[in-house]
N, C-alpha and C positions, 0 to 999 in steps of 0.2 A: 712820153708822159704823159699820164692819165690823171685828172681830177677828180675824185669821189667826192659825192656830197651826199648826207646822210641827215635824217629829221631826227631831232632830238623826241624822246617819247614814244620811240618807234622801234620795232625790229631790224630797222636798216642795218646798223651795224652787225649785228647778229646776223644777218643775210651775208653780208660782204665775208665774214668770215669762215662763214658755213661754205661758201663756193671758193674761197681762193686757199682753205686749208689743204695741207696734204691728204691724199685719198678722197678727197670728194667725188660726188657721184659726177662732176663736171668734168672730171680728167678722163680725154679717151684715151684707151689703149695706142701707145706708140705707135705701131703700125697703120693707125689710120691718118690717114693726109684728107681732110675734108676740102671740098671746092666751094659748097653753100653750108652755111648754117643756118637753119631757124630756130629762134629763140622763141617759143611759143608759152605766152604766160611771162613775160620778160620782170615784171615786178619793177625794180627801180634801176635795173641794167647792169648789175655787178656780174651777172654772167656775160653780159655782151662785152665788157671791158674785160673778164678774163679771156674770152676766146678772141678778142681783137689784138691782144697782147700775144697770146700763144702763138695764133696763126693771122699774121699781119697780112698775108696775101688773099685770106679768104674775105668772101664776103659774107657779112652776119645782118639777118634780118630779124627785127625785134617785134613782137606785138604782145601788146600789152593792154587789156579792156579797162583798167582802173585808171581814171584822169589824174588824181591825185599821186600815182606811181609814174605815170607818163611824164609829169612835171617836174619830177626829180631826174629821170632819164633823160629829159632833153638840157640838163643841166651839164651832163658830162662833158667834158674837155678833152677832145682826141687831139 
């Protein structure tokens, strides 16, 4: 179970929708089985949530330079 947090008046909800929708560029081809994922420019962590749910055995490392986005990412409950 994952708890996602979005900020009002931002594009956070649209980002989650973009990442989680069918056909998203974040969907890896089925034959790829990653061992490690680096999420460079993690924003608010939406892609990290997707990757953690899709590949629970994989280590996901997130990098985000904007403090206001990192604060939201740190609120994720895994």
